N, C-alpha and C positions, 0 to 999 in steps of 0.2 A: 330321661335319666341316663347318666353316663355309665358305661360298663367297660370292663377290662377282663381279658383272659388271664387269670391269675397264674396259670401254668406257664405263661410266656414271660412273666416278670418276677416270679418267686421261685426260690429253690424248692424242690419237691417236698421237703419237710414242712414247709409253710403254706403250700398251695391249698390245703383244706382248712386253714385257720380263718377265723372271722377277721373282718377289717380292723376292729380295735386291737385284736391280738397282733396282727401284722404291723400296725402302726407302733406298737410298743416293742416290737422285735428289734434286734440289732440290725444294722444296715446290711450285714452279710446275709440276711434273709432274702435280699434282692438277688435275682439270678445274675451271675457275673461279678458280684462284689465279694471279694475274699475277706476272711477274717483280718488279714494284714491291712487291706485297704480300709476296712472298718476302723481299725486301730489308728490309721493315719488320719482319717476324717475326724476321729475323736481328738487326736493330738492337735490338728491344725485348726479345727473349727468348733470343737466341743460337741460334735454330733455323735450321739450314742444310739439313737433309734431311727427307724424309718420316718417317724413323725418329725424328729429333729431335722432330718435331711430335707423333708418337704417344706419346713419352715425356714430353712437357711436363706437369709436375705440374698446371698450371692446367686443362689439358684433362681430365685424370682427375678433378679436383675437380668441374668443371662436369658431366661425365658422371654422376658419383655423385649430385649434386644432382638432375639430371633424372630419374635412375632412382628416387630416393626420391619425387619428386613423382608419377611415373607409377604407383608402387606404392600410392599412398594411396587 
């Protein structure tokens, strides 16, 4: 089972929330993502929540390309 240190990836206000709560949270719940950056993601890609960001096809494509490069 995969695990992640939530304190390293979430703002303090979200670190004690459940995974479903975090997935429904605005992307600014992620450490290092400002409200303004969240607004820009919404404007550019329609991303409103952490789950939306995770499902964004461009993120998947970029991850696949990085994995291909790492595997060479």
